[in-house]
C-alpha angles and dihedrals in degrees: 000000000000120000109225101164123089086205092064109128094235090049090049088050091056090046093059087069090051087065090065099245111169116263090223088073092050140072092217140037130205129237125193130201141024097275095057091046090053091048093051092053091046089056089056095252128123136209123243100211130015130199110199138166123229090242092056090049091053092049095043108040096140092052094044089058090067090067125080102247093231088067094059121093116182115217137173118262089248093053093050092049092054091051103053141047102237109106094217106021117201093221109275139078131160144190117233125195110243089220090070086068101067123200113261118265120197118257122196088228092061114100106159123061126171116210118201117194115207095323100184105182114084093208089056093045090052095047090049092055090048094049090045092053089048090051096051099252113170100209144353124228112206121201098197116290128112112357113245093221092055111114096247093051092047090051094048092046089054088222096311088126091071093056101044122067116228138182116210122199115212135182133066118345090259094048090049093049093046091050092048096047090050090053093046091049090052088053092050093049090060093051106275117147107224114214127190118198127222141180114266092255119154090203091064112109092204113094116236138173131215112267093245091064092063123101097241092178090079125084104275141193112195119197123205121186143223117292096247107022102031121212115352113260093238089057093048090050095050093049114033104182109106132187129193143187107231113226143153117307088226086076114064096200143343129245108266091235089056093046091056097059101067092035097050096038092048090072089051089049092050093050091047095050096045092054094054 
């Protein structure tokens, strides 16, 4: 039976995510579009409810067979457009239980952790997940900031969030910092090198080294800081090894998503060249 009313209860439920409410206050999150659906399935996870148009079903018969038919709710194109945030939806959206995305738990095989301190911009957060996945990062620690299951982050990550375990610390700023510092200390105790990053600023009193001088073969936790304020002072004080990307003094600092690319992929480059 096709849903034709924008006031249908399920449609209204999807619409609550369109308003941008934080996933941390929900039991579900919403994904929009075929690509994110495919990435979710590739990661071994499944949606709980699906809104789909008849046109999409005709074009994607093989993909639709991967869903239990009881999950599929056919809607008109107008109803779907009213329920989700995508301006020109391609015909599908789904709700996914947050419990299907478990919090990261340390594995002794893990040797590369990315730490993101209060990254606020969803586009940056999504790009960081995507770069981290490409670079072979094992997990991401999140000290607050944009939620990785928010619609803008999911879209910017191109589905990388589904493939990369993460641990997000919530609470007051002090609670978040204490939880993060505890986790980083635990990594340090099992042999991880903890590196902060900083702008290439000659006025900085803190010693730093270019990223290519770091021994990337060791277990590593790399910390990237907030877009405006950088890494929190308490984190910098706790772990004093700092690396930088030298660049022209005409530019005060680089965008955090740009900084991540050479730093994260340098470790991949070192591993590749050492195995030749």
